LOGUDREN-684668 format. One line per 4 residues: number of its first residue (from 0); their letters; for each residue x, y, z of C-alpha. Coordinates in nm, 4 decimals, m for minus. Layout:
N
NUM = A = X/Y/Z | ...
***
This chain:
481
0 = MTSS = 0.0000/0.0000/0.0000 | 0.1362/0.3398/m0.0933 | 0.1555/0.6236/0.1570 | m0.1431/0.7926/m0.0045
4 = EKVD = m0.3512/0.4767/0.0514 | m0.2810/0.4497/0.4243 | m0.5655/0.5821/0.6363 | m0.4593/0.9000/0.8163
8 = YDAL = m0.6577/0.9061/1.1402 | m0.4726/1.2001/1.2905 | m0.6334/1.4466/1.0500 | m0.9642/1.6229/1.1113
12 = IPNN = m1.0945/1.4282/0.8110 | m0.9661/1.0676/0.8165 | m0.8582/0.9732/0.4655 | m0.6363/0.7629/0.2452
16 = VGLA = m0.6286/1.0122/m0.0422 | m0.3315/1.2191/0.0728 | m0.5172/1.5261/0.1984 | m0.2083/1.6277/0.3957
20 = DDPK = m0.0305/1.6834/0.0623 | m0.3164/1.8828/m0.0954 | m0.3691/2.1930/0.1223 | m0.6199/2.3575/m0.1137
24 = LRRA = m0.8484/2.0541/m0.1127 | m0.7998/2.0027/0.2603 | m0.9062/2.3611/0.3304 | m1.2126/2.3245/0.1074
28 = LEAW = m1.3233/2.0064/0.2848 | m1.2505/2.1526/0.6274 | m1.4644/2.4524/0.5322 | m1.7485/2.2144/0.4349
32 = HPGY = m1.7143/2.0158/0.7587 | m1.8965/2.2592/0.9976 | m2.1978/2.2702/0.7671 | m2.2037/1.8915/0.7625
36 = IDWW = m2.1979/1.8736/1.1427 | m2.4769/2.1324/1.1601 | m2.6790/1.9219/0.9157 | m2.6107/1.6033/1.1170
40 = MSMG = m2.7168/1.7671/1.4440 | m3.0361/1.9117/1.2951 | m3.1360/1.6348/1.0508 | m2.9621/1.3245/1.1896
44 = PEGF = m3.1002/1.0789/1.4497 | m3.3365/1.2773/1.6701 | m3.2791/1.2528/2.0437 | m2.9736/1.0250/2.0445
48 = QAAD = m2.6789/1.2495/1.9596 | m2.5397/1.2141/2.3143 | m2.5750/0.8347/2.3293 | m2.2706/0.6070/2.3246
52 = VFLR = m2.3227/0.3640/2.0369 | m2.1281/0.0436/1.9634 | m2.0305/0.1356/1.6075 | m1.8038/m0.0005/1.3403
56 = TAVS = m1.5447/0.2409/1.2025 | m1.3315/0.1763/0.8965 | m0.9606/0.1860/0.9833 | m0.8201/0.0219/0.6704
60 = VENE = m0.9201/m0.0428/0.3123 | m0.7740/m0.3938/0.3089 | m1.0148/m0.6842/0.2620 | m0.9284/m0.8282/0.6041
64 = GWAQ = m0.9403/m0.6414/0.9319 | m1.0671/m0.3174/0.7835 | m1.2909/m0.2135/1.0730 | m1.2927/m0.1751/1.4488
68 = FDYV = m1.5856/m0.1655/1.6925 | m1.6122/0.0661/1.9898 | m1.8485/0.3030/2.1660 | m1.8710/0.6469/2.0102
72 = KMPD = m2.1147/0.9362/2.0146 | m2.2442/0.9797/1.6624 | m2.1414/1.3472/1.6212 | m1.7868/1.2324/1.7083
76 = YRWG = m1.7864/0.9515/1.4500 | m1.4748/0.9665/1.2328 | m1.6340/1.0186/0.8955 | m1.3669/0.9997/0.6340
80 = ILLA = m1.2722/0.9682/0.2686 | m1.1718/0.6145/0.1846 | m1.0965/0.4680/m0.1566 | m1.0409/0.1021/m0.2328
84 = PAVE = m0.6820/0.0155/m0.3315 | m0.5851/0.1061/m0.6871 | m0.5684/m0.1825/m0.9345 | m0.2404/m0.1723/m1.1231
88 = GRTI = m0.2859/m0.1637/m1.4985 | m0.6638/m0.1251/m1.4795 | m0.8296/m0.0384/m1.8107 | m1.1699/0.1039/m1.9014
92 = PCGE = m1.4035/m0.1966/m1.9118 | m1.6734/m0.0797/m2.1522 | m1.7819/0.1623/m2.4212 | m1.5874/0.3277/m2.6982
96 = HAGE = m1.2772/0.3617/m2.4747 | m1.2783/m0.0050/m2.3669 | m0.9233/m0.1331/m2.3149 | m0.7677/0.2121/m2.2719
100 = PVWQ = m0.6004/0.3063/m1.9399 | m0.8456/0.4403/m1.6819 | m0.8592/0.8148/m1.6206 | m0.7188/0.9730/m1.3072
104 = EVPG = m0.8641/1.3124/m1.4034 | m1.2061/1.4006/m1.5442 | m1.2113/1.4019/m1.9261 | m1.3384/1.7418/m2.0347
108 = EYRA = m1.5994/1.6051/m2.2742 | m1.7603/1.3972/m1.9965 | m1.7406/1.6515/m1.7188 | m2.1115/1.7400/m1.6993
112 = LLRR = m2.2260/1.3790/m1.7272 | m1.9894/1.2613/m1.4554 | m2.0803/1.5463/m1.2233 | m2.4512/1.4691/m1.2538
116 = LIVI = m2.4017/1.0994/m1.1758 | m2.1968/1.1860/m0.8660 | m2.4479/1.4464/m0.7469 | m2.7442/1.2094/m0.7842
120 = QGDT = m2.5614/0.9358/m0.5949 | m2.4505/1.1853/m0.3318 | m2.8031/1.3207/m0.2853 | m2.9408/0.9800/m0.1839
124 = EPAS = m2.7014/0.9448/0.1101 | m2.8166/1.2304/0.3375 | m3.1738/1.1761/0.2180 | m3.1980/0.8337/0.3810
128 = VEQQ = m3.0598/0.9715/0.7089 | m3.3301/1.2402/0.7002 | m3.6001/0.9855/0.6253 | m3.4980/0.7736/0.9246
132 = RFLG = m3.4228/1.0467/1.1789 | m3.7218/0.9792/1.4070 | m3.7065/0.5983/1.4136 | m3.4839/0.5754/1.7199
136 = ATAP = m3.7700/0.6679/1.9530 | m3.9578/0.3474/1.8634 | m3.6669/0.1023/1.8291 | m3.7729/m0.2582/1.9056
140 = SLYD = m3.4401/m0.3296/2.0805 | m3.0998/m0.1805/2.1494 | m2.9588/m0.4215/1.8890 | m3.1863/m0.2701/1.6225
144 = LRNL = m3.1226/0.0836/1.7478 | m2.7502/0.0277/1.7033 | m2.8020/m0.1112/1.3514 | m3.0079/0.1944/1.2562
148 = FQVN = m2.7308/0.4244/1.3728 | m2.4647/0.2182/1.1947 | m2.6578/0.2577/0.8714 | m2.6974/0.6306/0.9366
152 = VEEG = m2.3297/0.7063/1.0016 | m2.2258/0.5032/0.6973 | m2.4702/0.6924/0.4766 | m2.3035/1.0050/0.6152
156 = RHLW = m1.9630/0.8667/0.5178 | m2.0904/0.7916/0.1694 | m2.1920/1.1557/0.1423 | m1.8343/1.2519/0.2327
160 = AMVY = m1.7091/1.0213/m0.0438 | m1.9162/1.1992/m0.3095 | m1.8314/1.5442/m0.1728 | m1.4604/1.4591/m0.1980
164 = LLQK = m1.5002/1.3786/m0.5667 | m1.6962/1.6985/m0.6299 | m1.4513/1.9197/m0.4422 | m1.1350/1.7678/m0.5872
168 = YFGR = m1.2300/1.7220/m0.9505 | m1.5013/1.9771/m1.0353 | m1.3739/2.3124/m0.9073 | m1.6263/2.5854/m0.8302
172 = DGRE = m1.9155/2.3817/m0.9740 | m1.8218/2.0958/m0.7440 | m1.8083/2.3202/m0.4382 | m2.1527/2.4588/m0.5186
176 = EAGA = m2.2951/2.1099/m0.5661 | m2.1392/1.9976/m0.2359 | m2.3122/2.2840/m0.0595 | m2.6462/2.2024/m0.2218
180 = LLER = m2.6275/1.8446/m0.0908 | m2.6754/1.9877/0.2587 | m2.9499/2.2302/0.1527 | m3.1991/1.9891/m0.0021
184 = QSGS = m3.4114/1.7948/0.2454 | m3.6150/1.4779/0.2111 | m3.9831/1.5606/0.1669 | m3.9288/1.9368/0.1479
188 = DDRP = m4.1834/2.1302/m0.0556 | m3.9227/2.3862/m0.1607 | m3.6015/2.1834/m0.1981 | m3.6786/1.8109/m0.2064
192 = RMLG = m3.4264/1.5379/m0.2711 | m3.3670/1.4571/m0.6370 | m3.5237/1.1092/m0.6544 | m3.8840/1.0441/m0.5563
196 = AFNE = m3.8288/0.7429/m0.3304 | m3.5996/0.9537/m0.1134 | m3.8793/1.1996/m0.0389 | m4.1070/0.9291/0.1034
200 = ETPD = m4.1552/0.8972/0.4782 | m4.0048/0.6096/0.6757 | m4.2696/0.6083/0.9487 | m4.2033/0.2742/1.1138
204 = WLSF = m3.9478/m0.0025/1.1491 | m4.1035/m0.2388/0.8981 | m4.0676/0.0436/0.6447 | m3.7032/0.0822/0.7510
208 = FMFT = m3.6337/m0.2867/0.6967 | m3.8080/m0.2770/0.3597 | m3.6069/0.0314/0.2645 | m3.2751/m0.1266/0.3583
212 = YFTD = m3.3630/m0.4504/0.1800 | m3.5015/m0.3059/m0.1421 | m3.3924/0.0563/m0.1786 | m3.0395/0.0020/m0.0487
216 = RDGK = m3.0210/m0.2861/m0.2965 | m3.0859/m0.0346/m0.5722 | m2.7918/0.1514/m0.4182 | m2.5853/m0.1633/m0.4473
220 = MQLE = m2.6743/m0.2048/m0.8153 | m2.5940/0.1596/m0.8937 | m2.2650/0.1425/m0.7017 | m2.1691/m0.1805/m0.8793
224 = ALAQ = m2.2305/m0.0101/m1.2140 | m2.0359/0.3022/m1.1098 | m1.7548/0.0823/m0.9758 | m1.6944/m0.0118/m1.3416
228 = SGFD = m1.6261/0.3520/m1.4266 | m1.3285/0.4463/m1.6372 | m1.2888/0.7455/m1.4024 | m1.0786/0.5553/m1.1517
232 = PLSR = m1.1348/0.7730/m0.8415 | m1.5102/0.7139/m0.8777 | m1.4568/0.3422/m0.9271 | m1.2364/0.3136/m0.6181
236 = TCRF = m1.4798/0.5187/m0.4110 | m1.7740/0.2974/m0.5055 | m1.5832/m0.0266/m0.4529 | m1.5204/0.0672/m0.0908
240 = MLAE = m1.8778/0.1911/m0.0398 | m2.0089/m0.1487/m0.1497 | m1.8549/m0.3140/0.1568 | m2.0635/m0.0860/0.3792
244 = EAHH = m2.3762/m0.1112/0.1631 | m2.3751/m0.4880/0.2166 | m2.4376/m0.4325/0.5874 | m2.7397/m0.2142/0.5145
248 = MFVG = m2.9001/m0.4902/0.3060 | m2.8173/m0.7422/0.5810 | m3.0079/m0.5237/0.8275 | m3.3076/m0.5218/0.5926
252 = YTGI = m3.3024/m0.8919/0.5098 | m3.2593/m1.0107/0.8684 | m3.5067/m0.7525/0.9981 | m3.7867/m0.8782/0.7737
256 = RRVV = m3.6940/m1.2409/0.8433 | m3.7182/m1.1728/1.2177 | m4.0583/m1.0030/1.1698 | m4.1809/m1.3091/0.9814
260 = QATV = m4.0340/m1.5419/1.2421 | m4.2060/m1.3609/1.5306 | m4.5385/m1.3787/1.3450 | m4.5308/m1.7491/1.2625
264 = EAME = m4.4089/m1.8398/1.6125 | m4.6974/m1.6433/1.7663 | m4.9446/m1.8093/1.5297 | m4.8100/m2.1530/1.6188
268 = AAGI = m4.8297/m2.0823/1.9916 | m5.1904/m1.9616/1.9551 | m5.2889/m2.2518/1.7284 | m5.3762/m2.0223/1.4377
272 = EDPY = m5.3324/m2.1732/1.0914 | m5.5092/m1.9169/0.8707 | m5.2654/m1.6303/0.7902 | m5.5616/m1.4128/0.6847
276 = DLEA = m5.7397/m1.4326/1.0213 | m5.6309/m1.0820/1.1189 | m5.8800/m1.0544/1.4050 | m5.7019/m1.3419/1.5764
280 = IRPL = m5.3440/m1.2597/1.4704 | m5.3146/m0.8853/1.5324 | m5.4028/m0.9036/1.9052 | m5.0938/m1.1252/1.9443
284 = GVID = m4.8800/m0.8145/1.8980 | m4.7256/m0.9187/1.5655 | m4.7423/m0.8029/1.2036 | m4.9599/m1.0348/0.9963
288 = LPTV = m4.8165/m1.1846/0.6783 | m5.0646/m1.0180/0.4384 | m4.9462/m0.6799/0.5690 | m4.5842/m0.7876/0.5135
292 = QRKT = m4.6837/m0.8740/0.1548 | m4.8521/m0.5359/0.1008 | m4.5453/m0.3556/0.2345 | m4.3283/m0.5676/0.0038
296 = NQHF = m4.5453/m0.4651/m0.2918 | m4.5154/m0.0987/m0.1977 | m4.1412/m0.0785/m0.1403 | m4.0461/m0.3035/m0.4301
300 = SLTL = m4.2487/m0.0988/m0.6786 | m4.1192/0.2320/m0.5407 | m3.7636/0.1041/m0.5791 | m3.8195/m0.0088/m0.9383
304 = DLFG = m3.8951/0.3526/m1.0256 | m3.5429/0.4483/m0.9141 | m3.4027/0.2707/m1.2204 | m3.5695/0.5266/m1.4469
308 = SEES = m3.7120/0.4655/m1.7918 | m3.6400/0.1271/m1.9446 | m3.4955/0.2897/m2.2564 | m3.2549/0.5737/m2.1895
312 = TNAA = m3.0140/0.7648/m2.4097 | m2.8499/0.9070/m2.0940 | m2.7647/0.5564/m1.9775 | m2.6350/0.4750/m2.3260
316 = NAFN = m2.4165/0.7851/m2.3272 | m2.2682/0.7012/m1.9858 | m2.1882/0.3467/m2.1020 | m2.0446/0.4586/m2.4338
320 = AGIK = m1.8239/0.7065/m2.2517 | m1.6984/0.4362/m2.0159 | m1.8299/0.6285/m1.7152 | m2.0835/0.3710/m1.5929
324 = GRYH = m2.0905/0.0028/m1.6751 | m2.3301/m0.2823/m1.6153 | m2.3707/m0.5001/m1.3088 | m2.0645/m0.7296/m1.2967
328 = ESQL = m1.9447/m0.5912/m1.6304 | m1.6207/m0.7921/m1.6339 | m1.8116/m1.1199/m1.5983 | m2.0323/m1.0618/m1.9016
332 = DDDH = m1.9454/m1.2509/m2.2196 | m1.9729/m0.9931/m2.4969 | m1.7629/m0.7207/m2.6578 | m1.8565/m0.4642/m2.3843
336 = RLIN = m1.9460/m0.2128/m2.6533 | m2.3006/m0.3311/m2.7424 | m2.3070/m0.1506/m3.0764 | m2.5060/m0.4224/m3.2541
340 = DTYP = m2.6468/m0.6071/m2.9526 | m3.0083/m0.6232/m2.8360 | m3.1707/m0.6840/m2.4985 | m3.5264/m0.8082/m2.4262
344 = VMKL = m3.7394/m0.5408/m2.2590 | m4.0908/m0.6089/m2.1334 | m4.3529/m0.3936/m2.3017 | m4.7278/m0.3891/m2.3394
348 = VDGR = m4.8003/m0.5030/m2.6976 | m5.1584/m0.5450/m2.8188 | m5.2868/m0.5670/m2.4645 | m5.0325/m0.8269/m2.3490
352 = FRSV = m4.6951/m0.8074/m2.1767 | m4.4223/m0.9283/m2.4114 | m4.0437/m0.9190/m2.4273 | m3.9330/m0.7001/m2.7155
356 = DVPA = m3.5718/m0.6907/m2.8348 | m3.4398/m0.3329/m2.8312 | m3.0877/m0.1980/m2.8835 | m2.8872/m0.3059/m2.5792
360 = LIAL = m2.7259/0.0357/m2.5441 | m3.0526/0.2122/m2.4671 | m3.1860/m0.0779/m2.2537 | m2.9197/m0.0529/m1.9826
364 = NARL = m3.1648/0.0712/m1.7181 | m3.3956/m0.2213/m1.7898 | m3.1056/m0.4649/m1.7656 | m2.9883/m0.3224/m1.4330
368 = RDDF = m3.3445/m0.3387/m1.3032 | m3.3701/m0.7042/m1.4096 | m3.0447/m0.7780/m1.2273 | m3.1934/m0.6089/m0.9209
372 = IDDC = m3.5076/m0.8240/m0.9355 | m3.2988/m1.1409/m0.9578 | m3.0891/m1.0228/m0.6642 | m3.4006/m0.9612/m0.4531
376 = QGGV = m3.5358/m1.3126/m0.5013 | m3.2857/m1.4877/m0.2764 | m3.3899/m1.3124/0.0422 | m3.7597/m1.3493/m0.0360
380 = ARWN = m3.7092/m1.7247/m0.0812 | m3.5424/m1.7460/0.2602 | m3.8297/m1.5557/0.4260 | m4.0661/m1.8079/0.2710
384 = RVIA = m3.8681/m2.0977/0.4130 | m3.9365/m1.9592/0.7619 | m4.3096/m1.9552/0.6828 | m4.3082/m2.3005/0.5266
388 = GAGI = m4.1130/m2.4378/0.8217 | m4.4022/m2.3391/1.0470 | m4.6482/m2.5208/0.8215 | m4.8349/m2.2020/0.7253
392 = DFEI = m4.9845/m2.1817/0.3777 | m4.8534/m1.8422/0.2667 | m4.5819/m1.7207/0.0314 | m4.4385/m1.3709/0.0000
396 = RLPH = m4.3972/m1.2799/m0.3657 | m4.2464/m0.9923/m0.5573 | m4.5158/m0.8184/m0.7629 | m4.5158/m0.7908/m1.1395
400 = VAFN = m4.2735/m0.5339/m1.2768 | m4.5645/m0.3218/m1.4064 | m4.7429/m0.3032/m1.0704 | m4.7864/0.0396/m0.9053
404 = REIG = m4.5366/0.2167/m1.1291 | m4.4948/0.5935/m1.1647 | m4.1955/0.6053/m1.4007 | m4.1194/0.4315/m1.7275
408 = EFSD = m4.2976/0.1938/m1.9614 | m4.5805/0.1071/m1.7214 | m4.6472/0.4417/m1.5530 | m4.9889/0.4894/m1.7160
412 = LNTS = m5.1144/0.1360/m1.6479 | m5.3254/m0.0190/m1.3736 | m5.1842/m0.3634/m1.3133 | m5.2405/m0.6248/m1.0433
416 = PTGE = m4.9430/m0.7795/m0.8584 | m4.9740/m1.0833/m1.0848 | m4.9773/m0.8772/m1.4060 | m5.3442/m0.8479/m1.5027
420 = LLTD = m5.4413/m0.5211/m1.6684 | m5.7167/m0.3363/m1.4836 | m5.9538/m0.0490/m1.5433 | m5.9458/0.2476/m1.3054
424 = DEWE = m6.2563/0.1150/m1.1288 | m6.1081/m0.2346/m1.0940 | m5.7876/m0.0890/m0.9493 | m5.9752/0.1236/m0.6956
428 = AAVD = m6.1879/m0.1730/m0.5916 | m5.8894/m0.3988/m0.5255 | m5.5987/m0.1718/m0.4281 | m5.6514/m0.2265/m0.0536
432 = EWLP = m5.5704/m0.5929/m0.1063 | m5.2323/m0.5017/m0.2549 | m5.0974/m0.1875/m0.0884 | m5.0879/m0.0915/0.2818
436 = TVAD = m5.4209/0.0345/0.4116 | m5.5037/0.2882/0.6799 | m5.5786/m0.0074/0.9092 | m5.2429/m0.1691/0.8297
440 = RAHI = m5.0566/0.1507/0.9094 | m5.2520/0.2000/1.2310 | m5.1755/m0.1552/1.3448 | m4.8049/m0.1205/1.2696
444 = ESLM = m4.7954/0.2150/1.4462 | m4.9616/0.0617/1.7514 | m4.6705/m0.1822/1.7803 | m4.3977/0.0820/1.7541
448 = NSKF = m4.3067/0.1068/2.1224 | m3.9427/0.1282/2.2266 | m3.7578/m0.1504/2.4081 | m3.4445/m0.0044/2.5630
452 = EAGE = m3.3499/m0.2750/2.8142 | m3.0510/m0.4845/2.7114 | m3.1654/m0.8189/2.5697 | m3.5301/m0.7076/2.5427
456 = YASW = m3.7188/m0.7260/2.2099 | m4.0605/m0.6043/2.0989 | m4.3248/m0.8722/2.0490 | m4.3363/m0.8205/1.6725
460 = IAPP = m3.9719/m0.9060/1.6018 | m3.7626/m1.2088/1.6961 | m3.4128/m1.1726/1.8453 | m3.1234/m1.2037/1.5984
464 = SKGI = m2.9564/m1.5404/1.5544 | m2.6318/m1.3893/1.6874 | m2.5120/m1.0570/1.8186 | m2.2805/m0.8015/1.6600
468 = QNKP = m1.9245/m0.9301/1.6956 | m2.0828/m1.2364/1.8648 | m2.1795/m1.0262/2.1641 | m2.4108/m1.1898/2.4218
472 = EDFL = m2.7869/m1.1460/2.4050 | m2.7897/m0.8872/2.6852 | m2.5058/m0.6749/2.5444 | m2.5602/m0.3001/2.5832
476 = YVKL = m2.5343/m0.1875/2.2195 | m2.6413/0.1677/2.2988 | m2.5742/0.3480/2.6258 | m2.8477/0.6037/2.6612
480 = P = m2.7632/0.9304/2.8383
***
């Protein structure tokens, strides 16, 4: 590892990008730092800034031993700028520059396109912290409270990663964009976040788990594609962020599995076999499986919209330029240029959903979305094994890709979760079967009561199979002031 790749933890801003040797950049980032702390204190986790939290902090970018765990107050967390190690001899993996050496500086002709991609990615990071800022008050355990805060501080670090790129490589424009990242706010009428899903509320913990399972998985897919970038600093930034993003999806997957587990165990204990007998199940203090399905439908469809229109010239331009690749680009068996290739995209043709071959270059959003759907299936299958193991006749399913869409090919359609086309009246008559109802939200809200004793868990969620760092069940993950 070169000296510039060693993590400097003595600096105000921990980094492995050699800030000590770049005084102009260091001053710019240090000038941005107070505004970030002000944002964190006003828009970060409400009511817990003075708590000591058992958090993971990155101390190395090596694959092994890259993190340490210790108690820290969140405002004192050592947010930093960390890039994955450089790959010697790396070349641009796709597009018209495929095979050429990667860029260490921004090519002038791609400056605007690169800046926009970085800003959009950067905007999602503080947005999720803002969406989740009130959840701590209703945490179902100290274990879950700690996981929420771990996700929050890492989203904050990901913001730092994007701000570094803007400040170092985009001059005055980059500094202005970095400032704007702290000025927009999730759900604001005047200055909302850039992507719709990041202006939605996260009102309860089931929503949080759904967000970290589905929406953070979109983040994974986007980061994987950006990690292919011919702009090497962006690639290295995203490769390191992916290690942290994996934890966020783990929180979502295990959270929903534990919700399902608590429900089926309560049903078994009460001798209830019918998963739709809500009058019998809800008084048990658990979240019934049909509500879990409706929340799955909601969050999955909202996340699909984040991939944008199925056919996109912007996506084609980014690929052609070598700025953004495909998911696992290097593992794909083609010429990585796609000039004459096609890709099957689902469309509505003569009243039926059909796969239509379109030029692969403009179908990159659809392909990334399909990769996302495949990636989601594994966790859903494991949730269903918990249900089947209890002998309950119920299966959680991902809805049809056209269901409840606001962006893209299917935005003007009414479609059931299984893909039937509906009239407006048919949709209105059945929508309460498919998306969370007022009664569902009220029931979930009624369960959102905090459990702040070590080793204590709310009735609606099972304990984890093991603790963080194999800590005992009664470990004090958060020391409340």
